[in-house]
N, C-alpha and C positions, 0 to 999 in steps of 0.2 A: 219553472221547476215545480214538481208536485212534492209537497211536504208530507213526509210519512213518519208515523210513530209506531213503535212495536212495544206492546205491553206484554211483559213476560219474555224479555229479550235474552235472558241468561241461560235458558234451556237449549237443548240441542236444536229444536226447530227454530227458536229465536235466533240462534247462531247462524243457521242456514239462511234465514231471512236477511240477516245483516250481510252475510257473504254475497248473496245474490244482488241485493239492493245497492251494495257499495259500488257495483259496476254498472248500475242502471243509469243511462245517460239522462233520463228525464226525472230522476228522483233525488230529493235531498232528505236524508234521515235527520229529523229534528229531535227525536227522543227515543232512547233505548231504555225502557223502564225495567227496573229490578230493585225491589226493596232490599233484598238480601245483599246486593252488591252496589248499593247507591254510593256514588263518588268514585268507584273504581273504574279504571280504563277498561274498555271492552276487551282489549287483547289479553287482559289478565285472566279472563274467563274463557275467551275464545282465542287461543294463542295463534291460530292460523290467520287471524285478521290483523296481526301486528304489521304496521306499515300500510295497511289498506284503509283503516279507519282511525282517526284521532278523536275518539268519542268516549265520553264517560257515561256510565249508567246513571239514570236519575231515579230517585225514590219518591218523587212527589206524587200527589194524588193522581191516579190515572186520568181522571176527567180533565185536570189541569194540563197534564202532558199532552193529551189528545187535542186539546183546544187550539194548539198551535199548528195542527195538521190538516191536510186535505183527506188523508187516508190513514186508517188505523188497523193494524194487525193485532188480534188478540190471541196471543200464544200462551194461554193459561189453562189450568186443569178444567175438566168437565165439572159443571156445577158452579164454577167461579165466574165464567164469562157472562152467564145469564144475569148475574147480580149487578154487573156494571153496564151492560149493553144498553138498557133503556136510557140511562143518563147520557151515554155517548151519542145515541141517536138524536138527542135533542140539540147536539152541537152542529148537526148538518154535515157531518163527515161521512165518507164512505167507509164501510167496515168489512173486513174479512176476518171471520172468526175461525180459529184453528181447532176449537174444541167441538164436542158433539152436541152442544146445547141448542143448535138451530139446524142440524142436519135433517132431522126427521120431520115430516109434514103432518103426521098424525100424533097429536099430543098424548093420546093414550099409550103410544108405543114407548114413551119415556118411562111410564110406570112398569112396563113389562121388561125392558132391556136395561134401564138405568136406575130403576127402583126409586123414582121420585116423581111427584106431580109437577109438571112444567108450570112455572108461575106466570108465564106470558104466552099462552097458546096463540094469542092473536098475532104475535110477531113471527111465528114460524113460516107463514106464507110469504113474508117479506124477504126471506133469505133464499137466494138461488144456490142450489147444490153446485159447489165449485169445481166440477169436472168438465173442462171445456169441451171435451170430445162428445159429451152428451148434451151440454147446455150452453153452447157457444152463443146462440142468438139471444137467449135470456140474459146472459152475463153482459152483453154489450150495453153499456150505459146504466147498468144496475147500480143500486146504492149499497146493497148488502149481499154478501156471499158467505157461505159456510164451506170451508175446505173439507174434503172427504177424509175419512179414516184411512189409514195406510193399507190395512188388509182389505178393506172394502174397495179401495181404488184398484188394487191389483186384480181382484176377482171380477169386478164390474167391467173393466176394460177388456178382459179376456172373454167374458161371457155375453156382453151386450149384443155383438153382431149376431150370435147364434139365436139369442132370444128374439131379436128384431126380425130375423128371417124365418122364424117358426121351426127351426131345426131341433129345438128341445121338445121332444114329444112327451117325455115323462116330466111332470112338474117339480120333481125333486132333483136337486143338483148337489153333489158332494164337493165341498171345497176343502182342500188340505193346504194350509199355509205354513211355510217355514220362514221364521222371522229372526232378523239380527238383533243383537243386544241393545242397540240404540233405540229400538222400538219401545223399550221399557223406560226411556227417559234418562235424565242425568242424575236423579236422586238415588243414591245407593241403598241397597237393601240386602238382607241375607241371600236372597235368590240371585242377586246380580254381583255378589262378591266373586272375585276372580277364581278362587278355589272351587266355588260351586258352579260358576257359569261356564268356565272354559271346558271345551271338549264335549258339551252336552248335545243331545237331541231330546229335549225335555217337553213333553206335552204339558201345556199350561192352561189350555181351555179346550178340552176335547169335545165339549158340547156347550151350547148356550152362549157363544161368543157374541158380544153386543154389536159387532159390525154386521151380523146377519141382517139386522133391521135395515141397514143402508142398502145392502146388496139386493134384498127382496124389493125394497122400495124402488130402486133405480132400474132393475130389470123389468118390473111391472110398468114403470113409466116409459121405458124404451119400447115395450112390445104390446102393452095393453093386456098381457096375460099375467096370471098369478103363479108365482114360484115359491117353493119351499127350499131353503138353503140349509144343508146339513154341513156345518163347518167345524173343523178341528184346527187348532193352532199349536205350533211347536216352536220353542226357543232353540235356535241352532248356533253353532260356533262360528258366527260371523258378526261383524260389528254393524254393517249397513246392508240393507237389502231384504227383499221379500221374494220368495218363489211361491206363487199360487198355482197349485195343480188341481184343476177342476174336472170332475167326472160327469159328463153329460150323457144320459141314456136316451136313445132315440130309436127310430125305426130304420130299416135297411135303406130306404130311399134317401134319408138324410145323412147317410154315411158316405155319399158320393163326395170324393175329395174336391172335385171341381166346384160343386155347390158350396162346400165349406169355404174354399178360397174366395168364391164370389161374395159370400156374406161378409167376410172381413174386408175385402177390397172396396165393396160398395159403401161401407160405413167409414173406412179409415183411409181411403185412397189419398186424400189431400191433407191428412193430419201430419203436422210437422214433428210430433214427438212420439209417433207410433212406428215401431220397426217390426217387420215380420222376420222371424228367425226359424227356419226349417231347412237345414242344410244337410247335404250328404257327405261333406268332407270337413276336416278340421276337428278341433277339440270341442268347440261350442256349437253343436248342431241344433240345440234347442235353447230357449231363453234361460239365462243364468244371471242371478243378481250380481255376480262378480264383474260382468261387463256392462253394467249400467251405473256403477258407483260414481257419484258426483254429478250425475246428469238428470235431466228431466224426461228422459226417454222411458217408454214402456215397451219392452220387448215381448212379442206375442207369437206363439206357435201352437201347433196341435199335432196329434197323431190319432189314427183311427184304429180301433180294436173291434174287428168284426165278430170275434168270438163272443163278445158280450154286448154287441150293438152299442158301443161306447165311443164317444169322442173325448179324448184326453186333451184338455186345454191348459197350456202352460203360459204363465205371464210373470215377468220379472220386472221389478222396479226398485229404485233406491227409496226406502221408506221415508227418509227425511226430505227427499226431493219431490218426485212425482207423487209420493204418498203424503206430502205435507207442504213444505215451503214452496217447492217448484210449482205445484198446482195452484197454490195461493197467489203467487206472483203472476202466473199465466192468467188467472181470473182477474187480478187487478189490472193488468194490461188491457184486457177486453173491456172492463168497466170504464177505463179512462180513454178508450179509443186509440190505444197504442198498439203497434204490431205485437201480437201475443208472444212472439219469439224473443222479444227484447230482454236482454240480460240472462236468457235461458239457453242460449245456443251453444253452450260449451259442450264438447264431446266428453264421454265418460273417461275415467282414469283406468289405465291398465299398464302393468299389473298392479294389484292392490293386495 
């Protein structure tokens, strides 16, 4: 059995990691770390896990907690992970970081997008970007992975096939993200108070969203071309899920639907967690976050707008799953040589 610890296990992403790993046949959870809830049973914070885990949170030093493990998930805020990671690396454990601290390969990008100078730029190259659909071969046997940002994951999965195929003629892509409230985390604030949050379609980052850096980085790595991402994000009245609507401007030749389908199928034909949604019947004719909740699926579809030479790319994920914990466990499975679908093959919930 692979011994696993989760640092920052009391948050929403930590809870999803516990939920997934509790049913993983090759994993034993040896530490669920939370200083705030030290000594409390996990189900007091994550009530859905009552009966699934008889485990108490530990508040001991993270290095001590991880020392009993083979794999450590770091589900802590940006800027916190980087402070403890070098010490954990000395233990010889595999690390999957859920923060942004090791996602970007250019250290100067942290000054632009996260407004701090990265203290360990030499470590950035050691972490594999943890999106299996783009980095499967690199993740196999790797020691360190950095899980993608949720908005970034949705946009990248929708756009990477078009970038790789050369269908994006104009180097600027517009990304519009609609994000559920769980994307803001479990810590309450005036903006997440029910009276203020319910019923909204609230722009919260109409320009300058920090996930732009990941999207540009990964599309360039997938295609060898440079792109500029114009991203706007909105908080919407759902709890879980992201719908990313991306606007790709191209030329007439690239608007051929057969060519677009071919680009997606060539890249994703064998992918276990990619579903193509473009139907002529029923309610859900295009990707919708409602029908991926609780799953590791990414639903992708498109439509062609010949009037403006535009491809509208729609991608829907559960932000806590494919946008965080699901991708992280998928990466762990690859790092350990386990079937990547293990513990992730549950279908979505419906209705929710």
